[in-house]
N, C-alpha and C positions, 0 to 999 in steps of 0.2 A: 953357491949360484940361485938358489932361493931367494937370497937377499937382493938378486939383480933388479928385477922388477921393480921395490922398493926405491931402489937407489935412482932407479930412470925416473920412475915418477917424485921423487924427489929433486932430481935437475930439471924436469920437466915445470914444475911449481916456482924453481927458483929464477928459471930464465923466463919465465911470463911475468913474473912481480918485477924484474930489471926494466922488460922491455915496457912495463906500462909506467914504471918510475920514468922511464929513460922519455917516453909518451907525453908524459905530464910534463918534463922541466923543457921539451922543445916545445911545447904549447904556451909555456908560461913565456921562453924568451924570443917565443913569438910574437910575442905584444910589446908596447911600446912602455919604457922601464916605469914611468909614473904618469900622472895625469893628474892637474889641480882640478880642472871645471868640471870632468864629467862624475857620474857617480860612482866611479870606485876612489877608495882615501889614496894620499899620497904613498903609502905604506913604508913599513918597517920603521916605526919610531922617528920617520925623516921630516925636515922640515922643508916646505917649498915656500916658494913667494911668484908673484907674479908683478905684472905693472901692464897698464893700458889705458888708452885715448880714445876720445870717441864723441859722439852725440848722446846723451847730453854731460858725460860724466869722464874724467881724469881717476884713474883708479889702479890703489895699491893693494893688493894681495898677500894673506900668510897663511899658512896651514900646517899644522903639524899631527902628525899620526900620533895619538894619544895611547890606544890600544890598538888593536887589531879588530878593523871594521868600524873603528869612527876617529873620525879627524875633529880639531877644533880650529874654527876658521875665523879671521880675521880680515875686516875689510874697511878701508878707509874711500869713498866716493867723494871729489869735487865737481861741484859745477865751476870749475874752474875759479874759483876763490869765492863766487857768490854766495854758495851755501856749501857744505861739508856734512856728510852722512858717516859717521862711523857704525861698525856692524861685527857683532860679535856674538857666536852659536857655535853648537856640534852640527857634525854633519854625518849622519851614523847608513852605514851601507846596509841595505838589507836583501839586496839578490847581487851574486857572484859567479858566472855561469861560465866559464869559458872569456869571452870577449865581452859578454853582456853583464852590466850593470846599474841598480836599482838604489839611489839611494833617496833619504828625506833628511831637510836640513832646518833647524828651526834658529832663527837669527835674532836678534832682540837689538834695535837702533835707535840710536841718539841724534836727532839732526843740528847742525848751528848756521845760523842765518846771518849773514854781514847786516842785514834791516830787520828794523822788526815788521811785524806783518802788516801793523797800519800804515807803514810807509810803502811796504812791497810786497803785498799779496801775490803778484803776478808770478814772482819766482814759485809760489809755494803750488799756484795752479799748474802752471808747467810741468813740475815733477812730479807732485800728488803727493810728496813727502810732508811730513810735518815735524815738531818735536821730538814726538818719541814714535816708536813704532814696532810690530811685532810683525816679522816675517817666515813665514814655513812656505817652503817648496820640495818637490819632488823634482827628481833628477833621472832619469833615462839616457844611455849611454853605449855605446860597441867602441871596445878599441879592438884595434890593431896593432900589425908592428910598427905602422909608419903613424900613427897618432888616434884620436879619438872623435868622434862627433856624438852630438848631445842634444836634448832638449830639457828646457824646464818648464814647469808650470808651478807659477808664484802667485801669493795671497798676502797681502800686503796691510792689516790694519794698522791706520794711522789714527794718534792723540795729537791733537792741537790743543796747544794749552794757551794760543794767543787768537782766540777764535775773534773774527771780525763781521757785523753784519753787513750783508751786499746789497742792501737796499735802504732807504732812510727810513720806510717802514718795517723793517726786518725786527725791531727790538734785540733785546738783551741775550746774545747766544748763551750766556752761561760761561761758567770758567772754564772748561774743556769741551770739546766734540769728537765725536769717531767718525771715520769714513773709511771706505775700502776699496783697494786697487785691485788689479790682479793682471798679471805679467805672461807672455808667451816667449820665451828666448830660444833660440837654435844657434847651436855653435859647432865650430871643427878646431881641435887642436893637432896641428902636424910637429913633425920631429925635422925640421931641416938644417937644424947645428947640433946633432947630439944630443946632450940632454937638455938644452935649453928648445922650448917649444916654441912655435907662434901659433897665437888662437885669432880666431873672427868669430865674433856672437852677432847675430843682427835678433831685433825683437819690436814688440808692440807691448805699449803697458796701457791698461784700460784704467780710467778716474771715474768713480761714481758717486764723488764728492760732488754738490750742488756749486757751480763755478768753475771748476777747474776743468782746464782742457780733456776733452773727453777720450783722448789718444793720443799717446807720445810714442812716436817711434824710435828705437834707440840702436846705437852701433857702435861697435868697439873693437878696436885691434891693437894685440902687442905680445908679448912677451912671457912663460913662466919656464922657472931653472929651480932645481932644488938646492940645500948648502951643501 
């Protein structure tokens, strides 16, 4: 009989641990199984893909969860064949609390242009991208049972290896020039077809390089899915 209080205490603690574990499992299952565009990773060494189209790009995306909290992302953005930007880099999840996630991403970019700058500078001025770019961004998101909403703040440093003078008296611009762009994108990723998600992203990109279009709106719609 003197052992009965100890037994009751052990049973109570066990029941409490099971209840907490069950609550955690239910919270996890209440969330969308994965998201390619939010601040979380795609998870569990998963490989995920996405395709989208809009203005100014048509896009193909892939992400691989290398380790817990870290994805490797590959993007190909094409201005419908006029210019194509290849992006590669890691996305590191900093915060994961329930449905809230914050991540930082750093991508290196290489751009291919169908025409040389001397004959088609307007394409570069429209999209702001140049031959080589470095693009860090921070992503904040909230994920629920039916998908995720997210926002990203993006900085793009551009290296132009085909600089041209914008005026007859502008002189020689040198072998390369540097410029900066800033983007603010907002989006939603929903689950209309099981593991296949639909997404929509709207945003504004601000260009600071002299001669570029100062503001470029963007809109993209597409699908994401795991392998």
